[in-house]
C-alpha positions as CSV (number, residue, x, y, z in Angstrom):
1,X,0.2,-6.3,65.8
2,X,-1.7,-3.1,66.1
3,X,-3.2,-1.3,62.8
4,X,-1.3,1.8,63.7
5,X,2.1,0.6,63.7
6,X,4.8,3.2,62.9
7,X,8.0,3.3,60.8
8,X,9.8,-0.1,60.2
9,X,6.8,-2.3,61.4
10,X,4.4,-3.6,58.9
11,X,0.7,-4.6,59.6
12,X,-0.7,-7.9,58.5
13,X,-3.7,-6.8,56.5
14,X,-4.0,-3.8,54.1
15,X,-7.4,-1.8,54.0
16,X,-7.1,-1.5,50.3
17,X,-5.8,-3.8,47.5
18,X,-3.8,-3.3,44.3
19,X,-4.4,-5.6,41.2
20,X,-1.4,-7.4,39.9
21,X,-1.4,-5.1,36.7
22,X,-1.1,-2.1,38.8
23,X,1.7,-3.6,40.8
24,X,3.6,-4.1,37.6
25,X,3.0,-0.5,36.5
26,X,4.3,0.7,40.1
27,X,7.3,-1.5,39.8
28,X,8.0,0.0,36.0
29,X,7.5,3.5,37.3
30,X,9.8,3.0,40.2
31,X,12.5,1.6,38.1
32,X,12.1,4.1,35.2
33,X,12.1,7.1,37.7
34,X,14.8,5.6,39.9
35,X,12.6,6.0,43.0
36,X,14.8,5.0,46.1
37,X,13.9,1.9,47.7
38,X,13.2,3.6,51.0
39,X,10.3,5.5,49.5
40,X,6.8,3.9,50.0
41,X,3.6,4.2,48.0
42,X,1.4,6.8,49.7
43,X,-2.2,6.3,49.2
44,X,-4.6,9.0,50.6
45,X,-7.3,11.6,50.1
46,X,-7.5,15.4,50.2
47,X,-10.2,17.9,49.7
48,X,-10.7,19.0,46.2
49,X,-11.8,17.9,42.8
50,X,-15.3,18.2,41.3
51,X,-16.7,15.7,43.7
52,X,-15.3,16.8,47.0
53,X,-12.1,14.5,47.6
54,X,-9.2,13.6,45.4
55,X,-7.2,10.5,45.4
56,X,-3.4,10.8,46.4
57,X,-1.1,8.2,44.8
58,X,2.8,8.6,44.9
59,X,6.1,7.8,46.3
60,X,6.9,9.3,49.7
61,X,9.0,9.1,52.8
62,X,7.4,7.5,55.8
63,X,6.0,10.3,58.1
64,X,5.1,10.2,61.8
65,X,1.6,8.5,62.1
66,X,1.7,6.5,59.0
67,X,0.3,3.2,58.8
68,X,2.3,0.8,56.8
69,X,1.1,-2.2,54.8
70,X,3.0,-4.7,52.4
71,X,1.2,-5.3,49.1
72,X,3.3,-7.3,46.7
73,X,6.8,-5.6,46.6
74,X,5.1,-2.3,47.6
75,X,5.2,-0.8,51.0
76,X,1.8,1.2,51.3
77,X,1.9,4.3,53.4
78,X,-1.6,5.7,54.6
79,X,-2.6,8.2,57.3
80,X,-5.0,6.5,59.8
81,X,-7.8,8.8,59.1
82,X,-7.8,8.2,55.4
83,X,-8.8,4.6,55.8
84,X,-12.4,5.6,56.6
85,X,-12.6,6.8,52.9
86,X,-10.4,4.1,51.4
87,X,-11.2,0.7,53.2
88,X,-12.1,-1.9,50.6
89,X,-10.8,0.2,47.6
90,X,-9.1,-1.6,44.7
91,X,-6.4,0.2,42.7
92,X,-6.2,-1.0,39.1
93,X,-4.5,-0.2,35.9
94,X,-6.5,0.5,32.8
95,X,-5.1,0.0,29.4
96,X,-8.4,0.8,27.2
97,X,-8.5,2.7,24.0
98,X,-10.2,5.9,25.8
99,X,-8.6,5.1,29.3
100,X,-5.0,4.6,30.4
101,X,-3.8,4.8,34.0
102,X,-4.6,4.0,37.6
103,X,-8.1,3.5,38.5
104,X,-9.7,3.6,42.1
105,X,-12.6,1.2,42.5
106,X,-13.9,2.5,45.9
107,X,-17.0,1.0,47.6
108,X,-17.1,4.0,49.9
109,X,-17.7,6.7,47.1
110,X,-21.3,7.6,46.8
111,X,-20.6,9.5,43.7
112,X,-17.5,10.0,41.3
113,X,-16.6,12.3,38.6
114,X,-16.1,11.5,34.9
115,X,-12.2,11.5,35.3
116,X,-12.4,9.0,38.1
117,X,-9.9,10.8,40.3
118,X,-12.5,12.5,42.6
119,X,-15.3,11.2,44.6
120,X,-17.7,12.0,47.4
121,X,-18.4,10.0,50.5
């Protein structure tokens, strides 16, 4: 199956990974916020932030040109061009005293900001 499958087709391998603790939090958020089952988890990047790019993470409708991947119970949505910046990235959930929330461990980032939500590549 091609990496650029659309809509109801799923690819075999995702360019990113999501840890079990992050998957648990996503499931909790989906349930608490009553997120409709047909919405997927959009992961992407956009220009901005203190380092040049910001991560995008949220529930969204499938859009034309989206790649779709299955990770646990989540359907991951990503624009093809974003994989260049995200391939090999791991999304985790941190629960430390000074840090709580989703973290992005991105091997493509040449630098990151202190908040961990923006990077340069």
